[in-house]
TORLO-480054 format. One record per residue (C-alpha): residue in three letters; y, x, z. Coordinates in steps of 0.25 Angstrom, whole numbers, padded with zeros to 4 digits, always signed. Layout:
REM residues N
alaYXZ/...
//
This chain:
REM residues 61
met+0091-0027-0206/lys+0079-0034-0200/lys+0074-0020-0194/ile+0087-0018-0188/leu+0088-0032-0181/asn+0073-0030-0177/lys+0077-0017-0170/leu+0089-0023-0164/phe+0081-0034-0158/ile+0071-0025-0152/ile+0082-0016-0146/ala+0089-0028-0140/ser+0076-0034-0135/leu+0072-0021-0128/gly+0086-0020-0122/leu+0086-0034-0117/ile+0072-0032-0111/ala+0077-0020-0104/ala+0089-0027-0098/gly+0080-0038-0094/ala+0071-0029-0086/ile+0083-0022-0080/phe+0089-0035-0075/leu+0075-0040-0071/cys+0073-0028-0062/ala+0087-0030-0057/ser+0084-0044-0053/ile+0071-0040-0046/phe+0076-0028-0038/asp+0090-0032-0035/gly+0093-0037-0021/asn+0102-0048-0026/glu+0098-0062-0026/thr+0105-0065-0040/thr+0097-0070-0052/thr+0107-0064-0062/pro+0099-0052-0066/leu+0086-0060-0068/ala+0093-0070-0077/ile+0099-0058-0085/ala+0085-0052-0086/leu+0079-0066-0091/ala+0090-0067-0101/cys+0088-0053-0106/ile+0073-0055-0108/leu+0075-0068-0115/leu+0085-0062-0124/ser+0075-0051-0127/asn+0064-0060-0130/leu+0073-0068-0139/phe+0077-0056-0147/asn+0062-0053-0149/val+0059-0067-0154/ile+0071-0065-0164/arg+0065-0052-0168/met+0051-0057-0170/asn+0056-0069-0178/met+0064-0059-0187/asp+0052-0051-0190/lys+0044-0063-0194/lys+0053-0067-0205/
//
């Protein structure tokens, strides 16, 4: 069960990092003056880091 959860956390973390990078690029290269893509990128990256912290805490136990 721990191995499956570990793999799922890795997949979710990598997916969120990719989504954060896409939204960050959209924020930088888009001509609009809105900050919504930047906020979404920040949320994706923070959630990815939270998943990594949870995964590392599970590995310690």
